[in-house]
N, C-alpha and C positions, 0 to 999 in steps of 0.2 A: 724157341726165341733165342737169337744170338746175343751174346753179351760183349759189348765193346768196353774198353776201359776208357772212361770218360773223366776229364778232370771236373771237379766240383769246385767253384770259386770260393775263396775264403768268405765266411760268414753265411754259407748255404749248405744244404745237405740234400741228398737224393733219396726219393722214395718210390716205390713201385706201386701202381694203382691199377685196379681193375679186376674183373672177375675171372673169365676164361683166360684172355690175353692181358698181360701186365705191361703198362707203359710207364716209362720212367720220367719223373718230374724232378727238377731241382728247384727247391724253394727256400727262402731266407729263413735263417735260424729264429727270427723274431716271431715266426708264426707259432713257435712252441709256446709263447705266452698267452695265445688266444684261445678262449674257451671252445670256440667251434672247431678249431683244429685239434684241441686236446680231446674233443669227444671222438675224432677219428682215430687218434692214437689209442684210445681206451678200446675201440672195436678192434684195432690190431692187436692189443694186448689179450683181449677176450679169445680171439680166433688162433692166434699163433704163439701166444706167450712171448718168449724171447728167441724162439726158434723161427726165424723167417725163412722161407722157402727160397727166396731169391737171393739170399745172401747179404740183402740189405732190408731196411725197413719197408714192409709190405702192408699196404692199407686196404682192407677187404671191402672196398665200395666201388660204385661204378665210376668211371672216368668222369662221367657228366656230373655226378654229386660232389666229387673232388674239386672239379672245376667251379662249380656253384660256391662252394666254401671259400676256396682261395681267390676267386675273382672279388668277393666281398671283402676280403683281407687287403688286396691289391688297391681297393678304391678307398680304404680307410687310412 
């Protein structure tokens, strides 16, 4: 997977999501307060600790599961 240097807007952060192939998502910092998103972060901590293989926060769930969680956050 090639890594491009992409800018992240102020108030957002990048995460990598997926199992075999990782996809980069840029999400608002406000997601950090949401219990559903915090659950994803707990999964990442259990799997990777603070050593994320992509060099950025990596969430070990399917892309579909991530989209399900974040689409609920976007509508609230």
